[in-house]
C-alpha positions as CSV (number, residue, x, y, z in Angstrom):
1,X,0.0,0.0,0.0
2,X,2.8,2.4,0.8
3,X,4.4,2.0,-2.6
4,X,1.0,2.3,-4.3
5,X,0.4,5.6,-2.4
6,X,3.8,6.9,-3.6
7,X,3.0,6.0,-7.2
8,X,-0.4,7.8,-6.9
9,X,1.4,10.9,-5.5
10,X,3.9,10.8,-8.5
11,X,0.9,10.9,-10.8
12,X,-0.7,13.8,-8.8
13,X,-3.7,11.6,-7.8
14,X,-3.6,13.1,-4.3
15,X,-7.0,11.9,-3.1
16,X,-6.2,8.3,-3.9
17,X,-2.7,8.7,-2.5
18,X,-4.1,10.1,0.8
19,X,-6.6,7.3,1.1
20,X,-4.0,4.6,0.3
21,X,-1.4,5.9,2.6
22,X,-3.9,6.2,5.4
23,X,-4.7,2.5,4.9
24,X,-1.0,1.7,5.0
25,X,-0.6,3.7,8.3
26,X,-3.5,1.7,9.8
27,X,-2.2,-1.6,8.7
28,X,1.3,-0.9,10.1
29,X,-0.3,0.1,13.3
30,X,-2.3,-3.2,13.4
31,X,1.0,-5.1,12.8
32,X,2.7,-3.0,15.6
33,X,5.4,-2.0,13.1
34,X,6.4,1.4,14.3
35,X,9.2,2.1,11.8
36,X,6.8,1.1,8.9
37,X,4.1,3.3,10.4
38,X,6.5,6.2,10.6
39,X,7.6,5.8,7.0
40,X,4.0,5.6,5.8
41,X,3.1,8.7,7.9
42,X,6.0,10.6,6.4
43,X,4.8,9.7,2.9
44,X,1.3,10.8,3.9
45,X,2.8,14.1,5.1
46,X,4.6,14.6,1.8
47,X,1.2,14.3,0.0
48,X,-0.3,16.7,2.4
49,X,2.6,19.1,1.8
50,X,2.1,18.8,-2.0
51,X,-1.5,19.8,-1.6
52,X,-0.7,22.8,0.7
53,X,-2.1,21.2,3.8
54,X,0.9,22.2,6.0
55,X,-0.8,21.8,9.3
56,X,-1.7,18.1,8.7
57,X,1.7,17.5,7.1
58,X,3.4,18.8,10.2
59,X,1.2,16.6,12.4
60,X,2.0,13.5,10.2
61,X,5.7,14.1,10.4
62,X,5.6,14.8,14.2
63,X,3.7,11.6,14.8
64,X,6.2,9.7,12.6
65,X,9.1,11.2,14.5
66,X,7.6,10.1,17.8
67,X,7.1,6.6,16.5
68,X,10.6,6.4,15.1
69,X,12.1,7.5,18.4
70,X,9.9,5.1,20.4
71,X,11.1,2.3,18.1
72,X,14.7,3.4,18.4
73,X,15.1,3.5,14.6
74,X,17.7,6.1,13.7
75,X,17.0,6.0,10.0
76,X,13.2,6.5,10.4
77,X,14.0,9.3,12.9
78,X,16.3,11.0,10.5
79,X,13.8,10.8,7.6
80,X,11.1,12.1,9.9
81,X,13.3,15.1,11.0
82,X,14.1,15.8,7.3
83,X,10.5,15.8,6.2
84,X,9.4,17.8,9.1
85,X,12.2,20.4,8.5
86,X,10.9,20.8,4.9
87,X,7.5,21.7,6.1
88,X,9.0,24.1,8.6
89,X,11.1,25.7,5.9
90,X,8.0,26.1,3.7
91,X,6.1,27.8,6.5
92,X,9.1,30.1,7.5
93,X,9.9,28.3,10.7
94,X,13.6,28.4,9.9
95,X,15.3,27.9,13.3
96,X,13.6,24.5,14.0
97,X,14.1,23.6,10.3
98,X,17.9,24.1,10.6
99,X,18.0,22.2,13.9
100,X,16.1,19.3,12.5
101,X,18.3,19.1,9.4
102,X,21.4,19.2,11.6
103,X,20.1,16.4,13.8
104,X,19.1,14.3,10.7
105,X,22.5,14.9,9.2
106,X,24.2,13.4,12.3
107,X,21.9,10.4,12.2
108,X,22.4,9.8,8.5
109,X,26.1,9.9,9.0
110,X,25.9,7.5,11.9
111,X,24.0,4.9,9.8
112,X,26.2,5.5,6.8
113,X,23.5,6.6,4.4
114,X,25.5,8.9,2.0
115,X,22.5,9.6,-0.3
116,X,20.4,10.8,2.6
117,X,23.3,12.7,4.0
118,X,23.7,14.6,0.6
119,X,20.0,15.2,0.4
120,X,19.7,16.7,3.8
121,X,22.8,18.8,3.2
122,X,21.0,20.3,0.2
123,X,17.9,21.0,2.3
124,X,20.1,22.5,5.1
125,X,21.8,24.7,2.5
126,X,18.4,26.0,1.4
127,X,17.5,26.9,5.0
128,X,20.8,28.7,5.5
129,X,20.2,30.6,2.2
130,X,16.8,31.7,3.4
131,X,18.3,33.0,6.7
132,X,20.9,34.9,4.8
133,X,23.9,32.8,6.0
134,X,25.3,32.5,2.5
135,X,28.7,31.1,3.6
136,X,27.0,28.2,5.4
137,X,24.6,27.7,2.5
138,X,27.4,27.5,-0.1
139,X,29.4,25.1,2.1
140,X,26.4,22.8,2.5
141,X,25.6,22.7,-1.2
142,X,29.3,22.0,-2.0
143,X,29.4,19.2,0.5
144,X,26.1,17.8,-1.0
145,X,27.5,18.1,-4.5
146,X,30.7,16.3,-3.6
147,X,28.8,13.4,-2.0
148,X,26.4,13.1,-4.9
149,X,29.4,13.0,-7.3
150,X,31.1,10.3,-5.1
151,X,28.1,8.0,-5.1
152,X,27.3,8.7,-8.8
153,X,23.9,10.3,-8.3
154,X,23.7,12.6,-11.4
155,X,20.2,13.8,-10.5
156,X,21.3,14.8,-7.1
157,X,24.3,16.6,-8.6
158,X,22.0,18.6,-10.8
159,X,19.8,19.6,-7.8
160,X,22.8,20.6,-5.7
161,X,24.2,22.7,-8.5
162,X,20.8,24.3,-9.0
163,X,20.7,25.2,-5.3
164,X,24.3,26.4,-5.3
165,X,23.4,28.7,-8.2
166,X,20.7,30.4,-6.1
167,X,23.3,31.2,-3.4
168,X,25.7,32.5,-6.1
169,X,22.9,34.7,-7.6
170,X,22.0,36.1,-4.2
171,X,25.6,37.0,-3.4
172,X,26.1,38.6,-6.8
173,X,28.4,36.0,-8.3
174,X,26.5,35.8,-11.6
175,X,29.3,34.2,-13.6
176,X,29.6,31.3,-11.1
177,X,25.8,31.0,-11.0
178,X,25.5,30.8,-14.8
179,X,28.2,28.1,-14.8
180,X,26.4,26.1,-12.1
181,X,23.1,26.3,-13.9
182,X,24.7,25.3,-17.2
183,X,26.2,22.2,-15.6
184,X,22.9,21.3,-13.9
185,X,21.0,21.7,-17.2
186,X,23.6,19.4,-18.9
187,X,23.1,16.8,-16.3
188,X,19.3,17.0,-16.4
189,X,19.4,16.8,-20.3
190,X,21.7,13.7,-20.1
191,X,19.2,12.1,-17.8
192,X,16.2,13.0,-20.0
193,X,14.6,15.0,-17.2
194,X,12.9,17.6,-19.3
195,X,10.9,19.0,-16.3
196,X,14.1,19.7,-14.4
197,X,15.6,21.4,-17.5
198,X,12.5,23.6,-17.8
199,X,12.9,24.8,-14.2
């Protein structure tokens, strides 16, 4: 059910995704599978976020975080913190968003999940950029880019370069921003990701 809900989200069938993921949450609860329930709640929260329902998204991620901590599952906790931080970032609650990303980063490093580490570094860089801490934002994006390159994730490299270009634009380094965007577009084109190229 969880995977089906994610597929429905990807096709923008949000009512079906919401219903399917709510069923997954209930089934995991019946099975007393707290990490599974936490992941399904996080997926539900992402759907709620996509539809602009930030209050319910926040509640889903907070519930997921409590379950992950209760289960003692550091990966589920880190994912919950990352997803919660994204909603906090979207609603302008930047202090807690930064703290959540930093805690998630430590957990991802502890469990050795380099992809998730790079992903949360990108998110943390975005939070720093929003607060005007451009040095920290650039450092985060460059760390993310280096990790994505090391693990061979070309899509991640493109997104990190895109985020880095925003920092470079806002600090007036337009030549560097143009170079970052050009490299990101080349990666997205090579991957056949026309939507990312259009952005």
